[in-house]
C-alpha positions as CSV (number, residue, x, y, z in Angstrom):
1,M,-90.3,26.1,-55.2
2,D,-89.7,24.5,-58.5
3,T,-92.1,23.2,-61.1
4,D,-91.4,19.5,-60.4
5,K,-92.2,20.2,-56.5
6,V,-95.4,22.0,-57.3
7,I,-96.5,19.1,-59.5
8,Q,-95.4,16.7,-56.9
9,D,-97.5,18.4,-54.2
10,L,-100.4,18.9,-56.4
11,N,-100.7,15.1,-57.5
12,R,-100.5,14.3,-53.6
13,R,-103.2,16.7,-52.9
14,F,-105.5,15.4,-55.7
15,A,-104.8,11.7,-54.9
16,A,-106.0,12.3,-51.2
17,P,-109.2,10.8,-50.2
18,L,-112.3,13.2,-50.8
19,P,-114.2,14.9,-48.0
20,E,-117.5,13.5,-47.3
21,F,-120.2,14.3,-49.8
22,Y,-117.6,15.4,-52.3
23,Q,-117.5,13.9,-55.6
24,R,-114.4,15.5,-57.1
25,R,-111.7,18.0,-56.0
26,I,-111.2,21.5,-57.3
27,I,-108.0,23.5,-56.1
28,F,-107.5,27.3,-56.9
29,W,-103.7,27.8,-57.3
30,Y,-103.3,31.7,-56.2
31,D,-100.3,33.2,-57.8
32,E,-100.9,37.0,-57.6
33,D,-97.2,37.8,-58.2
34,K,-97.4,35.5,-61.6
35,E,-94.2,33.8,-60.5
36,F,-95.2,30.6,-62.3
37,E,-97.1,32.1,-65.2
38,D,-94.6,31.3,-67.8
39,K,-94.0,27.7,-66.5
40,L,-98.0,27.0,-66.3
41,D,-97.6,24.6,-69.5
42,E,-95.1,22.6,-67.8
43,V,-97.7,21.6,-65.1
44,V,-99.4,18.3,-66.1
45,L,-101.1,16.3,-63.4
46,E,-101.9,12.8,-63.0
47,N,-105.8,13.1,-62.2
48,A,-106.7,16.6,-62.9
49,K,-107.1,19.1,-65.6
50,V,-105.5,22.8,-65.4
51,V,-107.3,25.6,-66.4
52,A,-105.8,29.4,-66.2
53,L,-107.9,32.5,-65.4
54,T,-106.8,35.2,-67.6
55,G,-109.1,37.8,-66.4
56,N,-111.5,37.8,-69.3
57,N,-112.5,34.1,-68.9
58,A,-114.2,34.1,-65.8
59,F,-117.7,33.2,-67.0
60,S,-116.4,30.4,-69.4
61,V,-114.6,28.8,-66.5
62,K,-117.6,29.3,-64.2
63,K,-119.7,27.5,-66.9
64,L,-117.2,24.8,-67.4
65,L,-117.1,23.9,-63.6
66,S,-120.9,24.6,-62.7
67,V,-122.4,23.1,-65.7
68,D,-120.4,21.4,-68.5
69,D,-118.2,19.0,-66.2
70,L,-119.2,18.2,-62.9
71,T,-117.1,15.1,-62.4
72,T,-113.3,15.9,-63.5
73,N,-110.9,17.2,-60.9
74,Y,-109.5,20.7,-61.8
75,L,-106.5,22.9,-61.0
76,V,-107.6,26.5,-61.5
77,Y,-104.5,28.8,-61.9
78,S,-105.5,32.2,-60.6
79,P,-102.9,35.2,-61.0
80,L,-105.6,37.7,-60.2
81,A,-106.3,39.8,-57.2
82,Y,-109.6,41.4,-56.6
83,N,-110.2,44.9,-54.9
84,R,-113.8,43.6,-53.9
85,P,-115.4,40.3,-53.5
86,D,-118.2,41.3,-55.9
87,D,-115.5,41.2,-58.8
88,N,-114.7,37.6,-58.2
89,W,-117.1,35.7,-60.4
90,L,-115.8,32.3,-59.0
91,L,-116.0,33.3,-55.2
92,D,-118.7,30.8,-54.7
93,I,-116.9,28.0,-56.1
94,E,-113.7,29.3,-54.4
95,L,-115.6,28.8,-50.9
96,Y,-116.3,25.1,-51.4
97,S,-112.7,24.5,-53.1
98,E,-109.2,24.1,-51.7
99,E,-106.3,26.6,-51.9
100,F,-102.8,26.2,-53.0
101,R,-99.8,28.5,-53.1
102,A,-96.4,27.8,-54.2
103,D,-94.6,31.2,-54.2
104,L,-92.0,32.3,-51.3
105,I,-94.3,34.7,-49.4
106,S,-97.0,32.0,-49.2
107,I,-94.4,29.6,-47.7
108,W,-93.1,32.0,-45.4
109,M,-96.6,32.8,-44.2
110,D,-97.5,29.4,-43.7
111,E,-94.2,29.0,-41.9
112,M,-94.9,31.6,-39.4
113,G,-98.6,30.7,-39.1
114,L,-99.8,33.9,-40.5
115,A,-103.2,34.4,-41.9
116,S,-103.3,34.2,-45.8
117,N,-105.1,37.3,-47.1
118,P,-103.9,40.0,-49.4
119,A,-103.5,42.5,-46.5
120,M,-101.1,40.4,-44.9
121,R,-99.4,39.2,-48.0
122,K,-98.7,42.9,-48.8
123,Q,-96.8,43.5,-45.6
124,V,-94.8,40.4,-45.5
125,K,-93.7,41.5,-48.9
126,H,-92.8,44.7,-47.5
127,Y,-90.8,43.0,-45.1
128,R,-89.1,40.5,-47.5
129,A,-85.7,41.6,-46.6
130,Y,-86.3,40.8,-42.8
131,F,-88.2,37.4,-43.7
132,N,-85.3,36.4,-45.9
133,A,-83.7,34.6,-43.0
134,K,-85.3,31.6,-41.3
135,D,-84.0,32.5,-37.7
136,R,-85.9,36.1,-38.0
137,R,-89.0,34.3,-39.2
138,L,-88.7,32.2,-36.2
139,K,-88.9,35.2,-34.1
140,I,-92.1,36.1,-35.3
141,S,-93.8,32.8,-34.8
142,A,-92.0,32.6,-31.4
143,Q,-93.8,35.9,-30.0
144,N,-96.4,35.6,-27.3
145,K,-99.1,36.5,-29.7
146,V,-98.8,35.6,-33.5
147,P,-100.0,38.6,-35.5
148,A,-103.4,38.1,-37.1
149,T,-103.6,41.8,-38.7
150,P,-101.2,44.2,-40.7
151,A,-100.9,46.3,-37.9
152,Q,-100.0,43.7,-35.5
153,L,-97.5,42.3,-37.9
154,H,-95.8,45.9,-38.2
155,M,-95.5,45.6,-34.3
156,A,-94.2,42.3,-34.3
157,V,-91.5,42.9,-36.8
158,M,-90.3,45.9,-34.8
159,A,-90.5,44.0,-31.6
160,A,-88.5,41.0,-33.1
161,I,-85.8,43.5,-34.2
162,C,-85.7,44.8,-30.6
163,G,-85.2,41.2,-29.2
164,L,-88.9,41.4,-27.4
165,K,-91.4,38.6,-27.4
166,D,-94.3,41.1,-26.6
167,A,-95.0,43.5,-29.2
168,Q,-96.0,46.5,-27.1
169,P,-95.3,50.0,-28.0
170,N,-93.8,51.2,-24.8
171,Q,-91.3,48.4,-24.8
172,I,-90.4,48.9,-28.5
173,L,-89.9,52.5,-27.7
174,R,-87.7,51.8,-24.8
175,S,-85.5,49.3,-26.5
176,V,-84.9,52.4,-29.1
177,F,-83.9,54.7,-26.5
178,R,-81.7,52.1,-24.8
179,A,-79.8,51.8,-28.0
180,G,-78.7,55.4,-27.8
181,L,-80.1,59.1,-29.1
182,D,-77.8,59.3,-32.1
183,L,-79.9,57.7,-35.0
184,N,-76.7,57.0,-37.0
185,H,-75.2,54.9,-34.3
186,N,-78.3,53.3,-32.9
187,A,-78.1,49.6,-33.7
188,V,-81.9,49.0,-33.4
189,Y,-83.1,51.9,-35.2
190,Q,-80.5,51.2,-38.1
191,D,-82.1,47.8,-38.3
192,F,-85.5,49.3,-38.5
193,V,-84.0,51.3,-41.6
194,K,-82.4,48.1,-43.0
195,Y,-85.5,46.1,-42.9
196,H,-88.1,49.1,-43.9
197,A,-89.5,49.3,-40.5
198,D,-88.4,52.8,-39.7
199,G,-91.6,54.6,-41.2
200,T,-93.8,52.1,-39.3
201,F,-91.9,53.3,-36.0
202,W,-92.3,57.1,-36.7
203,A,-96.0,56.3,-37.5
204,M,-96.4,54.5,-34.0
205,V,-94.7,57.3,-32.4
206,R,-96.8,59.9,-34.0
207,Q,-100.2,58.0,-33.1
208,G,-99.1,57.3,-29.4
209,C,-97.4,60.2,-28.2
210,G,-98.1,63.0,-31.0
211,F,-94.6,63.6,-31.9
212,C,-94.6,64.7,-35.7
213,E,-91.5,66.2,-37.4
214,E,-90.2,66.2,-41.0
215,E,-86.6,65.0,-39.7
216,P,-86.8,62.1,-37.4
217,D,-84.8,62.7,-34.2
218,L,-84.7,60.5,-31.2
219,G,-83.2,63.7,-29.0
220,R,-86.2,65.8,-29.8
221,L,-88.5,62.7,-29.3
222,A,-87.1,62.5,-25.7
223,I,-87.7,66.3,-25.0
224,H,-91.2,65.8,-26.3
225,L,-92.1,62.7,-24.2
226,L,-90.6,64.2,-20.9
227,L,-91.8,67.8,-21.3
228,T,-95.3,66.4,-22.2
229,A,-95.4,63.9,-19.2
230,A,-94.2,66.6,-16.7
231,T,-97.2,68.8,-17.5
232,R,-99.2,66.1,-15.7
233,T,-97.8,67.2,-12.3
234,M,-96.3,70.7,-13.1
235,R,-98.4,73.9,-14.7
236,Q,-97.7,74.4,-18.3
237,E,-97.0,78.0,-17.9
238,Y,-93.9,76.9,-15.9
239,L,-92.8,75.4,-19.2
240,A,-93.3,78.5,-21.5
241,G,-91.3,78.6,-24.5
242,L,-91.2,74.9,-24.8
243,D,-94.6,74.5,-26.0
244,G,-93.8,73.1,-29.6
245,F,-92.6,70.1,-27.7
246,I,-95.9,69.5,-25.8
247,S,-98.8,67.9,-26.7
248,M,-101.4,67.8,-24.1
249,P,-103.9,65.5,-26.1
250,H,-101.3,62.9,-25.8
251,Q,-100.2,63.9,-22.2
252,A,-101.9,60.4,-20.7
253,Y,-99.9,58.2,-22.9
254,C,-96.6,60.3,-22.5
255,Y,-97.1,60.4,-18.6
256,D,-97.9,56.6,-18.4
257,F,-94.9,55.7,-20.6
258,I,-92.4,57.8,-18.5
259,S,-93.9,56.8,-15.4
260,E,-93.8,53.1,-16.3
261,W,-90.1,53.3,-17.1
262,L,-89.3,55.4,-13.9
263,H,-90.6,52.8,-12.0
264,S,-88.9,49.7,-14.0
265,N,-85.8,47.9,-13.3
266,D,-83.9,49.6,-16.0
267,I,-84.6,53.2,-14.9
268,G,-80.9,53.7,-15.1
269,Q,-81.4,53.7,-19.0
270,L,-83.8,56.6,-18.5
271,Y,-81.3,58.7,-16.3
272,D,-78.9,59.6,-19.4
273,V,-82.2,60.4,-21.6
274,A,-83.5,62.8,-18.8
275,R,-80.2,64.5,-18.3
276,Y,-79.9,65.0,-22.2
277,V,-83.3,66.7,-22.1
278,E,-82.4,68.9,-19.1
279,D,-79.3,70.1,-20.6
280,E,-81.1,70.7,-24.1
281,A,-84.0,72.5,-22.6
282,R,-82.1,74.4,-19.9
283,L,-84.3,73.1,-17.5
284,R,-82.3,73.6,-14.4
285,Q,-81.9,77.4,-14.9
286,R,-85.9,77.4,-15.4
287,F,-86.6,75.6,-12.3
288,E,-84.3,77.6,-10.2
289,K,-87.0,80.4,-10.6
290,L,-89.7,78.3,-9.1
291,T,-90.5,77.6,-5.5
292,V,-90.2,74.1,-3.8
293,E,-93.7,73.8,-3.6
294,D,-93.9,74.0,-7.6
295,L,-91.4,71.4,-8.0
296,V,-91.8,69.0,-5.4
297,G,-94.4,66.8,-7.2
298,T,-92.6,66.2,-10.4
299,E,-90.3,63.4,-10.6
300,C,-89.1,62.7,-14.3
301,F,-86.0,65.0,-14.0
302,P,-83.2,64.3,-11.8
303,C,-82.2,68.0,-11.6
304,I,-85.3,68.8,-9.7
305,N,-83.9,67.0,-6.6
306,E,-80.7,69.4,-7.2
307,V,-82.8,72.6,-7.2
308,I,-85.0,71.7,-4.5
309,L,-82.0,70.7,-2.2
310,T,-79.9,73.6,-3.6
311,K,-82.8,75.8,-2.3
312,L,-83.4,74.3,1.1
313,M,-79.5,74.2,1.9
314,T,-79.0,77.9,1.0
315,E,-81.8,78.6,3.3
316,I,-80.3,76.6,5.9
317,S,-76.9,78.3,5.7
318,D,-78.8,81.6,5.8
319,H,-80.4,80.6,9.1
320,I,-83.7,80.2,7.5
321,I,-85.2,76.6,8.2
322,D,-88.7,76.1,7.4
323,V,-89.5,72.9,9.4
324,D,-92.7,72.1,7.5
325,T,-91.3,72.8,4.1
326,I,-88.2,70.5,4.5
327,T,-90.1,67.9,6.1
328,G,-93.1,67.8,3.4
329,A,-90.4,68.1,0.5
330,V,-88.3,65.2,1.9
331,E,-91.4,62.9,2.5
332,K,-92.8,63.7,-1.1
333,R,-89.5,63.1,-2.8
334,R,-88.8,60.0,-0.9
335,T,-91.5,58.1,-2.9
336,C,-90.3,59.7,-6.2
337,A,-87.8,58.2,-8.8
338,W,-84.1,59.6,-8.6
339,Y,-84.2,59.6,-4.7
340,E,-81.9,57.1,-3.9
341,P,-78.6,59.4,-5.5
342,F,-79.8,62.2,-3.3
343,E,-80.9,60.2,-0.3
344,N,-78.0,61.1,2.0
345,F,-78.5,65.0,1.3
346,Y,-82.3,64.6,1.8
347,D,-81.9,62.8,5.4
348,G,-79.3,65.2,6.4
349,I,-81.5,68.1,5.8
350,L,-84.4,66.2,7.5
351,Q,-82.3,66.0,10.6
352,V,-81.6,69.7,10.7
353,A,-85.3,70.2,10.5
354,N,-85.7,68.0,13.4
355,M,-83.2,69.7,15.4
356,Q,-84.7,73.1,14.6
357,N,-88.1,71.9,15.6
358,F,-86.5,70.9,18.8
359,F,-85.0,74.2,19.3
360,K,-88.0,76.0,18.6
361,E,-89.7,73.8,21.5
362,H,-87.0,74.6,23.9
363,S,-86.2,78.0,22.6
364,A,-86.4,79.6,26.2
365,G,-83.4,77.3,27.1
366,F,-83.2,74.6,30.0
367,H,-84.1,75.7,33.5
368,T,-85.0,72.9,35.3
369,A,-84.6,73.1,39.1
370,E,-83.5,69.5,40.2
371,A,-81.0,67.3,38.9
372,K,-83.4,64.3,38.8
373,G,-86.0,66.4,36.9
374,I,-83.3,67.1,34.1
375,W,-82.3,63.3,34.3
376,K,-86.0,62.5,33.7
377,E,-86.4,65.0,31.0
378,Y,-83.3,63.8,29.2
379,T,-84.3,60.1,29.3
380,E,-87.8,60.9,28.0
381,S,-86.9,63.4,25.4
382,Y,-83.8,65.7,25.4
383,Y,-81.8,62.5,24.2
384,Q,-83.5,62.8,20.9
385,M,-81.4,65.8,19.9
386,D,-78.5,63.5,20.2
387,T,-80.1,61.2,17.5
388,Y,-80.8,63.9,15.1
389,Y,-77.2,64.9,15.5
390,R,-75.8,61.4,15.1
391,L,-78.0,60.7,11.9
392,F,-77.0,64.0,10.3
393,H,-73.5,63.2,10.6
394,L,-74.0,59.7,9.5
395,S,-75.7,61.2,6.2
396,F,-73.0,63.6,5.7
397,Q,-70.4,61.0,5.8
398,K,-72.0,58.9,3.5
399,S,-72.5,62.0,1.2
400,L,-68.9,62.3,0.7
401,E,-68.7,58.9,-0.6
402,T,-71.2,59.4,-3.5
403,S,-70.0,63.2,-4.4
404,N,-72.2,65.6,-6.2
405,I,-70.5,68.5,-7.5
406,L,-73.5,70.8,-6.9
407,L,-74.5,69.9,-3.6
408,D,-71.2,68.9,-1.7
409,D,-70.1,72.5,-0.8
410,L,-73.7,73.8,0.4
411,F,-73.9,70.4,2.5
412,K,-70.8,71.5,4.3
413,H,-72.1,74.7,5.0
414,V,-75.1,72.9,6.6
415,V,-72.8,71.5,9.1
416,D,-71.8,74.6,10.5
417,K,-75.4,75.2,11.3
418,V,-75.8,72.1,12.9
419,E,-72.8,72.5,15.0
420,G,-74.3,75.7,16.3
421,L,-77.4,74.1,17.0
422,Y,-76.1,70.9,19.0
423,T,-72.7,72.1,20.2
424,H,-73.3,75.6,21.1
425,W,-76.9,75.8,22.1
426,F,-77.9,72.2,22.9
427,L,-74.7,70.8,24.9
428,G,-74.1,74.3,26.1
429,E,-77.2,75.3,27.8
430,L,-78.5,71.8,29.0
431,G,-74.7,71.2,30.3
432,N,-74.7,74.4,32.1
433,N,-78.1,73.8,33.6
434,W,-77.1,70.3,34.9
435,S,-73.9,71.5,36.2
436,D,-75.6,74.2,38.1
437,V,-78.1,71.9,39.9
438,C,-76.0,69.3,40.6
439,A,-73.0,71.0,42.0
440,D,-74.0,71.0,45.8
441,E,-75.1,67.5,45.8
442,L,-71.6,66.4,44.0
443,A,-69.8,68.6,46.7
444,A,-71.6,67.1,49.6
445,Y,-72.1,63.4,48.9
446,G,-69.8,63.0,45.6
447,K,-72.9,61.8,43.7
448,V,-76.2,63.1,42.4
449,L,-79.0,61.9,44.6
450,E,-82.5,60.5,43.7
451,V,-80.9,59.2,40.5
452,P,-80.0,55.4,39.9
453,Q,-76.2,54.7,40.4
454,Q,-74.1,52.4,38.4
455,E,-72.8,50.8,41.6
456,E,-76.3,49.5,42.3
457,F,-76.4,47.8,39.1
458,Y,-75.4,44.2,40.2
459,C,-77.6,44.1,43.2
460,S,-80.5,45.6,41.5
461,R,-80.3,43.8,38.1
462,I,-78.3,40.6,38.3
463,K,-78.4,39.2,41.8
464,T,-82.2,39.4,42.2
465,S,-82.9,38.1,38.5
466,D,-84.4,34.6,38.4
467,T,-83.3,34.1,34.8
468,R,-80.2,33.9,32.7
469,V,-78.9,37.5,32.2
470,F,-76.2,38.7,29.3
471,V,-74.5,41.7,30.0
472,I,-72.7,43.6,27.1
473,I,-70.1,46.2,28.2
474,S,-69.6,49.0,25.7
475,D,-67.2,51.8,26.0
476,A,-69.2,55.3,26.2
477,M,-72.3,54.0,24.5
478,R,-74.8,56.9,24.2
479,Y,-78.3,56.5,25.9
480,E,-79.9,57.5,22.4
481,V,-78.2,54.7,20.8
482,A,-79.7,52.5,23.2
483,A,-83.0,54.0,22.8
484,A,-82.8,53.5,18.8
485,M,-81.7,49.8,19.6
486,A,-84.7,49.1,21.7
487,D,-87.1,50.7,19.1
488,Q,-85.5,48.5,16.3
489,L,-86.0,45.3,18.8
490,R,-89.5,46.1,19.3
491,R,-90.2,46.4,15.5
492,E,-88.4,43.5,14.4
493,T,-89.1,41.0,17.0
494,Q,-92.6,42.0,18.4
495,S,-90.9,41.5,21.9
496,K,-91.4,43.5,25.1
497,V,-88.4,45.6,25.6
498,S,-87.5,48.2,28.5
499,L,-85.0,50.8,28.5
500,G,-83.5,52.0,31.7
501,S,-80.5,54.4,32.7
502,M,-78.0,54.8,35.6
């Protein structure tokens, strides 16, 4: 602001009507940076006298304003800054006087709606390079909460650089990670450096998650965050040798930060970060030495799914199928992050567990004496083996569309075990039992007695019906598919559904 504009503004201020009960107007012109000290002689006002504080004339100025002259308007130029209120001899007069500032920092602060005090001015000066553009100043005033303290101003500047309207540490940190782990090519971090916010960023990181190193590094920060978060659900001794990356006093913050990110819409951004940490800390090799039970509760590393599935598939291929372990692991991982890329593998081994459980329940084989008994058993429970088999192959086919180099071959070996259970054991044993018990009736009557016949369908289902009937003819739709459809209709339509067979 030039001197003529200052004089114009001051004359307008002194010409304004006085507040109620005031006999004159005193305005303190604060100029701590002494930007106008050498131009003060040019300031001549129409209706006020100018007096300048020098640091040695406080007593005489106070005597002038409080005793010698009680009617004249005064502009008191103050280029001074006080460390303590007690050092300011004119504080009582300032409290009932008006304030004026003409320096650039004051104009910016007024434009952004910031409180005018020495602490805030100091930080605005620190970020002078950032505030030197109007559009950047607008980003501060447009935030959800206008900063009122230096700490809030630090956060607001970082949030504005990140393109955020809410100055929250977690969001700022995620924005930096989204821009990449290489500091030299991280556009957000380079703006921090450009506008002198990088020191503030690392101070925020140090306070929040306990990461403190001489050479700032986003990769090592990522390792620190994820490993510290992992100790919430994994025993710390499983991460022995990586203790330098773990800060137990900051475990809660790190866990909450990672958990919030894991269950946000931009979880994909975390995937690359987590994979980087796995590789740098050689976590897959470490986790391979642990049991499924040791790993199943930790979700922040994608490789845990690969380790768990590798262990379970290898056991299945070796004819070791622990139904409870598989079922528990799948149910636990289903609610964890990173489940979707591995969903087909988990669904597949869950069906293997279901098939194994069915096998254990009927390990003695099928020895029903009558054909109608086998028919009843099949329509009530045996058909479920067909469902498990179908769902397994559905998962297997889907897995081929989303390949995983570590798991694909293992899953193919699981297919061999499934075929052994289904084709060789289930179909073979049940088929032989059925053929044996119905052979005589088929030879004598050409059909199996006491079992509903398809030739009776029209008379029993259509002719006697008093409502309209729709018949869908499908080539070889298996009974278990109809059973699945019936269950789905009950759930989705809340209607009464009955299932029969012929």
